[in-house]
C-alpha positions as CSV (number, residue, x, y, z in Angstrom):
1,M,38.3,-17.0,126.4
2,A,39.4,-20.0,123.8
3,A,35.9,-21.3,123.9
4,I,34.3,-18.2,123.0
5,T,36.7,-17.8,120.2
6,R,35.8,-21.2,119.2
7,V,32.2,-20.5,118.9
8,L,32.4,-17.4,117.4
9,S,34.2,-19.3,114.7
10,Q,31.7,-21.9,114.6
11,Y,28.9,-19.3,114.2
12,L,30.6,-17.2,111.2
13,L,31.5,-20.6,109.5
14,L,27.7,-22.0,109.8
15,V,26.0,-18.5,109.6
16,G,28.1,-15.8,108.2
17,L,29.3,-17.9,105.3
18,P,25.7,-19.2,104.0
19,A,24.3,-15.4,104.0
20,I,27.2,-14.1,102.5
21,G,26.1,-16.9,99.5
22,I,22.9,-15.8,99.6
23,A,23.3,-12.3,99.2
24,A,25.6,-13.0,96.4
25,A,22.9,-15.0,94.8
26,L,19.9,-12.5,94.9
27,Q,22.6,-9.9,93.7
28,A,23.2,-12.1,90.5
29,G,19.5,-12.5,90.2
30,T,18.7,-8.9,89.8
31,T,20.3,-8.8,86.2
32,V,17.5,-12.3,85.1
33,R,14.7,-11.1,82.9
34,A,11.7,-13.1,82.5
35,P,10.8,-13.3,78.6
36,A,7.7,-11.9,77.7
37,D,4.4,-13.8,78.5
38,I,3.2,-14.8,75.1
39,S,0.9,-17.7,75.9
40,G,-2.6,-17.6,74.5
41,Q,-4.5,-17.3,71.4
42,W,-3.2,-15.7,68.5
43,H,-4.8,-15.1,65.0
44,V,-1.8,-15.6,62.1
45,T,-2.7,-13.6,59.0
46,A,-0.1,-14.6,55.9
47,I,1.3,-11.6,54.2
48,S,2.7,-14.0,51.3
49,R,2.7,-17.8,50.9
50,G,5.4,-20.0,49.2
51,T,5.8,-20.4,46.0
52,V,5.6,-24.0,45.3
53,P,1.4,-24.5,44.3
54,G,-0.1,-27.2,46.2
55,S,2.4,-27.0,49.2
56,C,0.9,-26.6,52.4
57,L,2.6,-22.7,52.6
58,A,1.0,-21.9,49.3
59,S,-2.5,-22.3,51.4
60,V,-1.4,-21.0,54.9
61,G,-3.9,-18.2,55.3
62,R,-6.1,-18.4,52.1
63,D,-9.2,-18.8,54.1
64,G,-8.6,-15.7,56.5
65,P,-6.8,-15.8,59.9
66,I,-5.6,-18.9,61.5
67,P,-5.9,-19.7,65.3
68,L,-2.7,-20.2,67.1
69,R,-2.7,-21.4,70.6
70,I,0.7,-20.9,72.7
71,T,1.6,-22.0,75.8
72,Q,4.7,-21.2,77.8
73,S,6.6,-22.4,80.2
74,G,9.7,-20.0,81.1
75,R,11.6,-20.0,77.9
76,Y,10.2,-23.2,76.5
77,L,6.7,-23.1,74.3
78,S,4.7,-25.3,72.9
79,A,1.8,-24.3,70.6
80,R,-1.1,-25.8,68.1
81,M,-2.3,-24.6,64.8
82,R,-5.9,-25.4,63.4
83,G,-5.7,-28.3,61.2
84,W,-2.5,-29.5,62.2
85,H,-2.0,-32.4,63.8
86,H,0.9,-32.2,66.0
87,R,1.8,-30.1,68.5
88,A,5.2,-27.3,68.0
89,S,7.7,-27.1,70.7
90,G,10.2,-24.0,70.5
91,S,11.4,-21.4,72.7
92,I,11.9,-17.4,73.0
93,E,14.9,-16.0,73.4
94,S,15.2,-12.1,73.9
95,G,12.0,-11.8,71.9
96,R,12.4,-14.0,69.2
97,I,10.4,-17.4,69.0
98,T,11.3,-20.6,67.5
99,L,8.4,-23.0,66.9
100,D,9.1,-27.0,65.4
101,W,6.5,-29.1,64.0
102,P,7.6,-32.6,63.6
103,G,5.4,-32.9,60.4
104,V,1.9,-31.7,59.6
105,Q,1.1,-35.4,58.5
106,E,-1.7,-34.1,55.9
107,P,-1.0,-34.0,52.2
108,P,0.7,-31.9,50.7
109,C,2.5,-31.0,53.9
110,V,4.0,-34.3,55.6
111,R,7.2,-32.3,56.2
112,A,8.7,-30.2,58.8
113,V,7.8,-26.6,59.9
114,R,9.6,-24.1,61.1
115,I,8.3,-20.4,62.3
116,D,10.5,-18.2,63.4
117,A,8.9,-14.6,64.3
118,Q,9.6,-11.6,66.2
119,V,7.8,-10.3,69.4
120,A,6.7,-6.6,69.1
121,K,4.5,-4.7,71.8
122,E,2.2,-2.4,70.2
123,P,1.6,1.3,71.3
124,D,-1.7,0.2,73.1
125,G,0.1,-2.5,75.1
126,Q,-1.0,-5.5,72.4
127,L,1.3,-7.9,71.5
128,S,2.1,-9.0,68.0
129,L,4.4,-11.2,65.8
130,S,5.7,-11.1,62.9
131,G,8.0,-13.7,60.9
132,T,8.3,-16.9,58.5
133,M,7.1,-20.3,58.0
134,R,8.9,-22.4,56.2
135,I,9.3,-26.2,55.4
136,R,12.9,-27.4,56.8
137,D,15.0,-29.3,53.7
138,C,12.9,-27.6,51.1
139,S,14.3,-24.5,49.6
140,E,12.1,-24.9,46.5
141,C,9.0,-24.7,48.8
142,G,9.5,-20.7,49.6
143,V,9.0,-18.9,52.7
144,A,5.3,-17.7,54.2
145,R,5.5,-14.4,55.7
146,F,2.9,-14.1,58.3
147,V,1.7,-11.6,61.3
148,A,-0.2,-12.1,64.3
149,E,-1.8,-10.7,67.0
150,K,-2.8,-11.9,70.5
151,Q,-6.2,-12.2,71.2
152,P,-7.5,-10.9,74.6
153,T,-8.2,-13.2,77.4
154,A,-11.4,-13.4,78.4
155,V,-12.1,-12.6,82.0
156,V,-13.8,-14.9,84.2
157,R,-15.6,-13.4,87.0
158,S,-17.5,-15.4,90.3
159,E,-19.4,-13.7,92.3
160,V,-19.2,-15.2,95.7
161,P,-22.7,-14.8,97.6
C-alpha cells in the first residue's frame, strides 16, 4: 500500500503540477491581444507642414503622397520613407505608433525626426494613420500633420501544372 501511495504522489507531482501550470498559462494568454497588422506600403499625405521655411518638415508632401514602407514583428516596427536614407524604428501600442528616425542626413534635415500616429480602421476595412511629424529638439520647426492610407497588397498567384 505504501508503494502505491508513493507512486501516486510522484505521478501527481510530475504530471499534475505541470498540467496545472500549463492550464494557468493558457488561461492567462486568453487576455493577450496581438497588435494591428500595419506592415506594408503606405501613402503619406501632408495636411499641414512645419513652420520654418527650408526645414525638412516644410517640404513634406509638397510633391504629392510619399511612400512609406513599414515592416512589423509583433509590436516592434521598422520603416523607410522615400528620400530618407536611414531606417526608422518604433513600436505600436494600443493602436498608437511611434517611429523615430536617427537623422535623415540630407540638408536641410539633419536632425532626428519622430512620427506619432493613431491607427484607424475605416468602415470599408481599410487601415489609415493620422498623426504628426516633428523634428526632435527643434521647437521652432513646428509640426507637420499627415494622414496615410495603407495600399493594397498585390496577390501573387502561382499556377501548379
